[in-house]
N, C-alpha and C positions, 0 to 999 in steps of 0.2 A: 642831435645836439647833445653835448656832454658837459654837465655843470658839476663842479666840485664845491660843496658847501659844508661849513662847520657852524656849530651853534654860536660861537663867539667871534670867530674871525675866519677869513677866507684861507683855505689851506694852501701850502706851498705847491707849486707846480712840479710835483715829483711823484713817481709811482711808488706804491707800497712794495716792500720786499717780496711779498707773495704775489704781486701783480694784480691785487684787488683793491680798488679805491685809492685813497691817499694816506699818507702818514706824516706825523710830526717828527722830523729828523732828530730833534733834541730829545723828545720824550719817547721816541720809537713806539708810538701808540696811534692806531688809526680807528679806535672804536667810536670816536665822536664825529667821523666824517661820513657823508652820504653823497653818492653819485646818482645822477639821473641819466639813464640810457634810453634814448628814443622816447622820452616823455614818461617813462615809468621810474618811480622813485625806488631806490634800493639802498640798503645799509651796507657799507663796506665793513670788513672786520680784519683785525690783525691780532697782535698779542693779546691774550686774555679774552678774545671775542669769538671763540670757536663754537659757542652755543647761543643762538639768538632766534627771536621771532620777529620777522621783518614784515612791516606793513608798507604797502605802496598803492598809489592811486594813479589811474590813467590820466587824470586831469585834475589840476588844482582848483580850477574855476569852472563851474557848470551852470547852464541856464536853468531857470525854474521850469520844472516839468520834464527835463531830460534825465537820462540814466547815467549813473557813474559806477564804475567797477573798481573795487578795492581788492587787492591780492594780498593774502597773508601766507607767508612761507616760513615754516619752522625748520631750521637746519642745525646740524650738529656735526662736529668732527668725528664724534662717536655715534655709531648707528643706534637707533632707538625703535621701539615698537609702538607705544601708545602716546598720545598727546591729548590734553584737554585744557581748555581755558575759556575765558569770557572776554568779549569786546563790548565796550560801551560807546554810545554816540548820542547825539541830540535828535530825538525822534520828532521834534517840532520842525527840523530842517530837512532831515532825510527820512525816507520810508524804506524799510527793508523789503526786498522783493523775493530773492532766492539765494541759496548758497550750497545746494546739494544735500545729500542724505545726512552728512556729518554736521550740518549746521541747523540750529533751531532757535526759536525765540523771536524777539521783536520788541517794539515799544521802548527802544533805547538800550536793550541788552541782548546780546547774542551768545549762545552757548555752542562752542565748537568742540566736538569730542570724537576722536578716532581711537577707540579702545578695543580690547579683546583680540589684538593682532598677535600673530606668532612670528611673522617675518619682521626683521629689523631693516630699516632704511636710513640713509643719512639725512633725508629731508621729506617733508610733506607740504603740499600747497593747497590752499583753499581760496576759491574765487567767490566774492560776495557782490551781489547786485543791489544797488540802491536807486531810489528815484528822488530827484530834487523836489522838495515840498514847498519851501518858501525861502525868501532871501535871508541870508545869514551865513555864519561860519560855524562848523562843528569840528571837534577833535575826536578822531577815532583812535582809541587806545585800549591796551589790555587792562582788564579790571581784576585785580588780585593776582594770585600766583599762576604761573604757567606750569602745569604738571606734565613732565616728560619723563618716561621710564623706559628701560630696556626690557628684554624678555625675561630677565632675572628679577625684575621688580626694582632695580636700582634707579633712584630718582636723580635727574640732572637739574642743576640750577640754570636758569635762562635769563636773558635780558631782551628787551624789545624797544622799538621806537614808537612814535605816534605820528599820525597823518592828519593834516588839516585840510578840509574840503570847504570851499566857499560857493554859495549859490547866489547868482546875480539874476537880474531881470532879463538882461540881454547880453549876448556874447559880443566881445570886442572884435571888430573887423577892420582891416586895412585893405580897401579895395575889395577884391574878391577873395582875399586870403584871410583865413581865420587864424587868429593868434591865440596860442595856449601858453600860459605861463607855468613855470615849474611849481608843483605843489609844495607847500611848506611842510617841513617835517622836523621833528626834534628827536634826539636819541635819549630816551629816558630809561636807564637800566631798571629792570624789574628784578629785584633780588629776593629770592625765596628765603624766608627766615630759616636758618639751620635748625634741625631738630634738637630738642634739649638732650644733652648728653648725660648718661647715667653717672652718678657719683658713688655707686655701689663698689666698695673696695674690700669686701670681706670674703674670707674663705668659708665654704660650707662644711668641708671636712678636711682633716689633716691626719694621716696615719703614718707612723714611723715603724720601720723594722728594727725594733730595739728591745732590750731586756725589760725596760720600763719607761714610762712617760707620765709625768705629773705636771699640772693637774690634767684631768680628762679634757680633751679639746672642746672649746666653745668658741664660736666666731667672735665673741666680744673680748675674749682673753688673748693677750698678745705675748705673754712670757711663759715659757715652759722649761722643764728640765727633763733630760732623757739620759739613759745609760745604755751603752753598747758593749759587747764583749771584746776581748783582746784580739779576736780574729777579724774584726770589722775594720776595713780600711776606709770605707765610705759609708755615708748614711743613706739608706734607701728609704724612699717615701712615696706617698701618693696623696693627691688632694683633689678637691672639687671646688669650683667657684660659685658664689651666689649669683654672679652675672657673667655670662659667657663672653661678654664684650670686654671684660677686664683682662689684664695679662699679669703673669707672675714671673718674677726673676728670683733665682735662688743664689745666695751668696754663702760660700763655704760648703762643708759636707763632704769634701774629698780630702784624701791623704790625712785622715784623722790621726792625731798623735795621742799618746797616753795622757790622761788628765782631761782638762776642760777644752772644748772646741765650740766656738759660737757659730751657729747656722741661722741665717735669716731668710725668710720668705717674704718678699716685697710685692704687694698686690697694688697695681696701678689701675684705677677706675677709668672708664671711658673719658671722663672729663679731666683726667690728669691727677686727681687726688690720690694720695698714697697711704697705705696702711702696712706696717711692718710687724711680722710675727717672728719673735726671737726664740730660739731653742738653744739652751746651754747643754751640749752633748758631752757626757763624761765617758771616756773610753777606759775600760778596766785594764789593769796589768794582767799578764799571763797568770800570775799567782792568784789574783783576785777572781779571775774567771774559773780557774780550776777549783778553787776553794768553794765558790758558789755552786758549781755543778756537782762536786762531791757531796756537799751538804744536801742538795736537792735529791741526789741519787739514793742516799742512805736514809734520809728522814722524811722526804716528801712522799705522800701517798694520796693522790688526788684523782678525782674523776676525769674522764677524758672523752673525746669524740673522735670518730674515724671518718675520713673523707677520701673520696676517689678523685685524684687530679690527673687525668690522662692515664698514663701507664703506672703512675705512682699511687701508693696508698699511704696516707698521712694520718698519724695519730697525734692529737694535741691534748696537752693538759696545761701546766704552767709553761711547758716547753713544747717544742715540736719535734716529732720523730718521723722518720721514713721507714716503712716496713722493708727490711732488707731481704735479700734472696737467701732462703734457708740452706740452699746448696753450697753457699760460701762458708757455712759454719764448719770449723775444723773438726769439732767433736761434739756429737750429741750426748748430753748428760746421761749417765747410766740410769736405766729404768724408764727412759722416755722414748717415744717414737714420734715421727713426724705425722701431723694431721692438719686439720684446719678448723677455724671457728668463725661464726658470723657475728661481727660487732657493728652495731649501728647500720645494719643492712649491707655491710661490706664483708666479703669473705677474706679472711686473713690467715696465712699459714701459721701454724702453731705446733708446739710439742706437748703431747699429753702423756700421762703415765701409762706404760705399756699394759698393765693389768688393771688399770682403773681409769678408763677413758672419760668417765663422768666426774672425775675428781674436781673439787672446787678450784684447784690451782692448776694453771698451765703456763707454759713459757712462750714468749714472743721474741723473735730476733729483730731488733730495732736499731736504727742508726740515728743518733742525735744530730742536730745541725752542726755542732762542733764535736769532733772526736770520732772514734771508730764504732762500728756496730757491735752490739753486745746483747746478751739475753736479759729479758725483763720478765718478772713474774706478774701474772694477771690474776686477780681475784674475781671470779665470776659473780659471787654474791654481792660484794661491796663495789664491784666495777671500779677497782683501783689498780694502779700499776706501780711497781717499784723494781729497782735493779735486783737481778737474781744473783745471789752470792754463793750458790752451790748447796747440795744436800748435806745433811748432818754427817753422813759417812765420809763424803768427800772432804769436808772441812776438817774432821778429826784426823783423817789420814795425813792431811797437810800440816797438822800441828796447830790449827787455828782454834781459838777459844770461842765460847758462845757469845752471841751478840748481846746487845742491850736487853736486859730483862732476864739474862742467864739461860736462855733456851733458844732452840732453833725452830723454825716453822715446820713442824712435822704434822702431816694430815692425820685425821682421826682414823682413817682406814689403816694406815701404816701402823699406828699405835696399837690398834686392835689386833693386827696380825702378829705383832711382836708379843703381845700378851698371850695369845693363843699358843704360839710356839713355846713360850716359857711354861705354860700350863701342861702342855703335852710332854715337854721334857721332864718336868717334875713328876708327873704321873708315871712316866716310863722308869724313872729312877726308883720310885716307890715300889713298883711291881718287881723290878729286878732285885731290890733289897729283900722283899718278902720271899721270893723264890730262893734266894741264898740262905735265908734264915730257916726255911722249911727243909732244905737239903741238909744243913748242919744238924737239925733236930733229928731227922731220920737216921743220920749216920751214928749219933750217940746212942740211939735206941738199939741198934744192931750190936754195938760193942757191949752193952749190958747183958744181952742174951747169952753171950759166951761166959 
């Protein structure tokens, strides 16, 4: 016998598009229909009904003292691994007998749990045995949420129906034929409350590859100013989120033009709330960049650190330099030879004075981020670096004047050597003059004897 039943009205005599149950042609929805096949109640499903927990009973009406079987089938269009839920019933009317290893409880509440599975399946079926205790009708339904998860821990939302079982004193008979009526069932969706979505829409960090950025980044501050050099066509950045479920979209930052460019980092939280961080990026003109770098080269003398990044060796102070290949240097300054020095635990090629390897000053061949590689002078004692402008002799030969302060950076050793040379020269001249004087004196004495 095949019966099609709906909660509010009898369904039209037409098959579902999927061939399962019936459907409402106007609403194109079959979730509220139930079919009974060979006396077992089953819930049909269509659009939106691909996940459900279906309860069915072999008989709607049973005699007191007899047994009744209720089948619970959990099915999903997407395979799952674990399922757990509870069923409630009136224990004054039915007594729970058995349900297998996955079912426990009694006294009106059953716990069904199939967990710890690694394999995923599209459905699981549980058979529950009850004994009719006394006259009356009880509703068997899911109590609370139905937890269904896949092997990755993703939870599915489910819906379920309920089954009504009536217990009577005697079974209705017509002659020798026992008549069983269709169990009453209703389709009550069980909707799992969605988890509360995070409203966290802040960045944890924001770093810009820029000359400067003010103020220092703080998650609560949303307005910043930054400066990039004339060679920067795009703004390079990195960031971290307070909540990994949030997402970031960046507006601007490409094809930067001279002057002001607005760049926005828009953070959208899981719940849809938005926070926008704005950065006004000023791109320098070529003249501004060259002026700033020249000023830094000639006046700035600051400490620095050395880092090994793969095959590259990087030196950082207010700017960043890459240690260049000394073999590419066209001419080694006079009086210097190629050697090496250990800075911050990193061996760096250097040029030291040929006759004074331990001199306080040495030369490094470095390449700035913008511009060509050049020699820079390193002070071992002060641990500072500044652009090398040549030795005193080289600069005088070129017609250059002394720098600021009216002197050139000459080491103490060189100065002492010059002084010694001068002393030796003066002494030699004095000795020569004395010898000449003595010769003249001897010559005059001989002339007087005649």
